[in-house]
N, C-alpha and C positions, 0 to 999 in steps of 0.2 A: 815274559808272557806268563799268565796264570797257569798253574798246574791243574789239569782236570781232576775232579774228585772221582774215586772209584765208584762204579755204579752201585747203588744201594737197592734194596728191595723196592719194587714198585709200590707207590702209595695209592690207595683207593681214591677215586674222584671225590672232591669235596661237594657237599650240598651247596646249592646257590644261596649262601648266607648274605650275600651283598649283591647289588646290581651288577658288579663287575663279572659275576659268574652266571649271568642270566641270558646273555646274548652274545653273538659273535661280532658285534659292531664295536669299533674303537673310535671314541670321540671324547676329547678333553672336556671335563665338566667344570673346571674352575682352577684356581691357583693350587699348585702342588707345594706342600710344606718342604722346607729345605732338607729336613731329615729324610723325608721320603725320596727326594731327588737323589740323595746319596745311595739309598738302597736300590733305586731303580737301575742304576748302572750295574750294581751287583747282580740283580735279577737278570739283566741282559747277559752278563757274563755266564751265569749258570745256565740260562736258556741255550746259549751256544754250545755249552758242554752237553746238554741233553740232546741237542740236535746231532752232534757228532756221535753220540751214543746210539743214534737211530730211533729216538723217541719222538713221537709227533704230538703228544699231549702230556700235560703235567697238572699238578694240583697245588693249591696254596700250602698244603701240608709238606709236599716234597720240596718246594722252593724254600719254605721256612726251615726245614730240616737241614738243607744244604748251607743256609746262611746263619743258622743259630738264632732265628727269631720265630715268633709264634705264627701260626697260620692266620690268626686274626689280624696281625700286623700286615702280613702280605696282602690279605684281602682289602684292608683299608687303604694301603698304598696303591694297589691296582685300581681300586674304585675311583681314584682321582683321575684316571685316564678315560673313564667312561665304561661302557659295557663290553668287556673283552672275553668273557667266558661263555661256556655252553652248558646248559642244564644237564646234569648226569654225566658229563664228560670231563669238565674242568676247563683248563686253558689249552687252546691250540698253540703249540710252541712257536710256529712260524708267525701266526697272527699276533701273538703277544710280543714277539720280537719287534715286529713292525710298529705296533702301538707304542712301545717304550722308545724305540728309535725316534719316532716322530715327536714324542713328548720332550726328549732330550735334545732335539735339534740335530741329530746325527744321521738323519735320513737324507742328508745333502752332503756335498763336498765342501770342505773348508780349506782355503789356502792359508798356509801358516809360515811365519818366519821365526827363526831362532836367533837370539842374540847371546853370544858367548859360546865359544867352542873349546872350552877347557875339558877336563875329565868328564864332568856331568853333562855338559852340552854335547860332547861327542857321543856319550852313551845314549842320550836322547835321540840323536840323529840316527843311531843304529837300531833303535827300537822299531820293530816292524808292526807293532800293534797300532801305531798312529794311522798308517795307510789302510789297514784293515777296517778301521772305524771311520774312514772318510776324511781324515786330516792329512792334507798333502803338504809336506815340508818342501817349500820351493826355494828357500834361500836361508843361508846362515851368515852371521856377521861377526867380525872380530876386529881388533885394532892391532894385532901382532903381525908384522910383515911376514914372518915365517909361516903363518896360517893362511893369510889371504892368498887367494888363487888356487887353493887346494879344493878337494872334495871329500865328503864323507857319505858313503852309500849313494853316490850320485848327486848329492846336494852341494851346490857350489858355496864356497866360503868367500864372502865379499868384504870389502872394506866398509867399516861402520859409517864412513862418510857417504856411502851410497844408499843408506837406509831409506830415506824419504823417497828418492827416485825409484828404487826397486819396488817398494810397497805399492806405489802408484802404478807402475808399469805392469806388475804381475797380479794385481787385484787381490792383494793379501789383506785379510780381515782379522786374523788372530796372530798373536805373537807369544813366544815363550822366552822368558828371561832367565838366563843361567849365568849371571854376572856377579861380581862382588857386591856386597851391600852398599858400599859408598858410590857405586856407579849406577845402581838400579833406578833411583828416582829420576835422574837426568834422562836416562834412556826411556823410562816410562813416559815422561813428559813429551819427548819427541814422538813416541808411538801414538800418544793420544792426539797430538796435533795432526798426525797423519790419518786420523779417523779410524784407527785400529779399534775394533769393537770389543775385543777382550784380550787380556794378558794373563798368561799362566806364569806366576812368579815363583821362582825357586830361590831367590835371594832372601836371606834372613832379615828382612826389613819390611815395615808396613808402608805400602805405596799410597800416595794420595793423587788421584787424577779426577778429571771431570766426570760427571754422571753419565756421559755418553760412552765411557769405556768401563767395562766390567773387569774386576780383578779377582782371580782365584789364587790363593797362596798355598804353596806346598813347602812347609818348613820341616825338613827331615829330622833335625835335632829335636824339634818340638814333638814330633810323632814318637821318637824314641823315649822322650821324657814321659809321655803319656803311657807308653808301654811299660817302662820301668815302674811307674806308679801302680799300674795294674798288677804287676808281678809282686811288688812289695806288699800290697794289700792282701793278695792271695796267700803269700807265704807267711804273712803275719796273722792270718786267720780272720781278717776282716771280711764281711760279706760283700758281694759285688765286685 
C-alpha cells in the first residue's frame, strides 16, 4: 500500500486559470492523453491521503507539490475531465475523487481472475488495495496439483482447465497474468476467446491479442532499468 505523505503546509487556493477550476460539475470533455491517465491515478491516491488527513479541499499547487509536477500540468490534466473546481476555493476533494474514479472506470466493480499463483501471484492475491479500488478477485488458476484446491485470502485456486467455464459462470471481465513468459501468450489467447476485456500482464513478454482485449504490461525488470538509468544520469551530472 502507498505510504501517506506527511502533511505539508496548506497551499492557497489557485485562481481559476482553466475551466476545471471554475465550476463544481464533473463532465468528461474529450479523450484523455495517456500520460494524463497515468497521473490521474496518482492524483486519486493523493486525494485519498488528503481525505484521511481531514482536508475537504485542495489546489493544483498542492497536488503538484505532492507529485512533483507543476500546477499547470495538474490543471491541464484535470481540465480533461470537465469543470471540477470552484472559483476561490480550488477543488473539492470528494468531488474530484468521484470525477477521477468515473474517468478511470473505477466507479464500478470489476470481477477479476488471476492466472499463476507463484510468489508474485500469491503476493497479488494478498494485496488489499484491489478490493478497495473495486477490483474483486474471484478466482485464481494454476496447473500444479499441490496448489489446486487451496485458497489465498479467501480466493480459491482452481485448475487452469476450468478457466473458460469459471470466467463464464462468475462474470469475470478482467484478468491478471503472473505466469512464465513461455506460457503467457497461450493463456492470453484463451482469455481473449473468453471475451476478457482487459489483461494486466506481469510476464516479461509482449502479448498479441485481438482488438477487443486491452493489454496493460507491468515489466518489473524494465522499471528497474529505467530507475537505474535515472540514477546513473543524476550521479554522472547529466540534467534530467
